[in-house]
C-alpha positions, -999 to +999 in steps of 0.1 A: +387-213+202+371-239+182+335-235+171+310-265+168+280-259+142+253-283+149+232-299+119+197-301+120+181-332+104+147-330+086+129-363+085+108-360+053+099-396+049+098-428+061+131-436+044+149-407+061+133-420+092+150-458+086+183-442+079+183-422+112+173-455+131+203-474+112+224-444+123+215-447+159+223-482+161+260-473+163+256-437+175+244-431+209+213-406+210+221-372+217+216-357+252+189-332+250+206-309+277+244-314+275+262-323+306+297-316+309+326-340+328+349-324+352+382-338+356+403-333+389+440-344+396+455-354+428+482-340+448+514-339+433+497-343+403+496-320+371+475-317+338+494-351+328+473-367+353+442-362+336+453-355+299+455-391+288+417-400+295+405-366+283+424-370+250+411-407+248+379-396+252+381-368+225+395-394+199+374-425+204+342-417+222+313-400+199+303-363+208+331-362+234+358-332+230+377-311+256+361-275+255+382-257+285+409-260+307+405-240+341+438-235+359+435-222+393+464-203+407+474-199+443+456-166+449+423-181+434+424-165+401+412-187+372+431-190+337+404-203+313+415-216+282+387-224+256+352-215+258+322-239+271+302-255+242+272-274+244+285-304+223+271-338+236+299-345+260+319-315+268+350-324+290+364-298+314+398-301+330+405-284+363+442-282+373+456-267+404+489-248+398+499-254+436+502-291+434+512-295+469+483-279+488+459-295+513+426-308+505+409-280+523+429-256+502+420-275+473+383-276+480+383-237+481+398-235+443+376-263+432+346-245+443+355-213+426+362-234+393+328-250+395+310-217+404+328-203+374+312-230+350+279-224+368+278-188+363+297-182+335+293-214+314+255-214+324+262-255+334+237-268+355+246-298+358+276-321+356+295-355+359+331-357+379+361-378+375+386-377+401+421-392+406+438-401+440+435-371+463+413-353+436+386-380+445+385-366+481+385-331+470+355-335+448+336-357+474+343-333+502+336-298+479+304-319+472+296-325+507+301-289+520+292-267+491+267-286+467+240-261+474+260-232+454+275-256+429+263-271+397+244-304+405+266-334+405+251-363+387+277-388+386+308-392+403+339-414+393+366-422+419+398-436+407+422-448+435+407-426+461+426-419+490+399-422+518+414-437+548+452-436+547+481-432+521+506-461+518+541-458+538+526-426+549+503-433+577+486-468+561+505-500+556+497-531+539+468-552+554+470-528+586+434-519+586+405-541+576+368-535+565+337-555+578+309-563+556+295-526+554+331-514+542+337-495+580+373-497+588+385-510+619+407-481+623+400-445+611+430-425+604+432-390+617+436-359+597+472-347+589+488-315+570+469-325+539+442-349+541+410-346+565+405-373+589+384-402+580+358-397+607+352-364+594+344-376+560+318-400+574+302-374+595+299-350+564+288-381+542+252-372+550+255-341+530+265-360+500+233-360+478+217-394+476+209-398+442+245-392+427+255-425+410+292-437+419+319-456+400+345-465+423+375-479+407+409-492+424+438-511+420+456-541+433+489-549+419+491-582+433+524-581+450+508-588+485+501-555+496+467-555+486+474-518+472+479-503+438+513-494+453+503-461+468+468-466+480+455-497+500+423-514+486+407-505+523+413-470+518+397-468+483+368-492+493+361-474+525+343-447+503+315-472+503+308-466+543+312-427+537+283-432+512+265-459+524+231-436+524+235-436+484+202-445+468+219-466+444+245-492+451+283-480+443+297-498+417+332-511+427+355-518+399+387-539+408+414-539+386+440-565+395+475-568+376+509-549+375+494-525+346+472-512+374+494-495+396+485-458+412+496-439+378+489-468+359+450-466+364+445-431+351+466-441+320+448-474+312+423-475+281+404-503+301+398-483+330+386-455+302+361-478+290+346-485+322+345-448+330+329-442+291+304-470+298+294-456+334+291-419+322+275-422+289+268-459+282+291-459+254+319-480+242+347-467+221+344-459+186+359-483+159+391-464+159+399-471+191+432-495+193+424-528+210+431-527+244+437-561+263+446-573+300+483-588+308+484-624+315+472-631+348+455-594+353+417-588+357+387-564+362+359-575+381+331-555+395+321-560+431 
């Protein structure tokens, strides 16, 4: 267990105030009430799915540190590692031991984990980051159970599988979106995923003041996909959440490095997330991150 002891700075003179202002020029202001960020992997995922971004934030973002890992066993038992700490940016990883369960089952497990951090850790608000099917789990859990859970303030979706999975029930260019991001075909439910129209109906229950960042990939091979999720499937989140007060920020990552698993490994993606969640850039210790030739990151 790691213990973090906060330091109290007493401002005795204008000189100290000036020094404090200088410090603030390269360190962001501390949150008066720390908001933890919860990370959730997708189907067939594992702790490795989010370990990379958690490690990156812990090393290169001021005030960010992994404080807790919650492993949810198939019988609902929670294996909690670490003790929650009110540092600037607490990071909490949630893992499902059964990696192949359905989204409805993952919803049950995620609800239990989020209820734990509310009742045992005293968390009242949180940010959420999901990858792949983990995005759908976070979305649907918030739709159905938000009244019993901490308040979600920001939601980051990375390669979300909202309307089909490539080569399972979705195919390149099979579905088109209109200017409202409404698909011309909605995939029905299967043994793991809810129907797209179910998510659309439940979208009215998603709190309208949650800010949303939607990151998706296109490996630029003609499939309009990251190799696993088509761009229409990821972008259809905009139609599900069309009632949000603030426009969803869509970030398209184009290039071979932005395949489905590559999105969750990319420091450039991490930097988009860090800016959205905390208004921060990585510190000076972060290794340089650059795009490969022909690649791009564009906000839509």
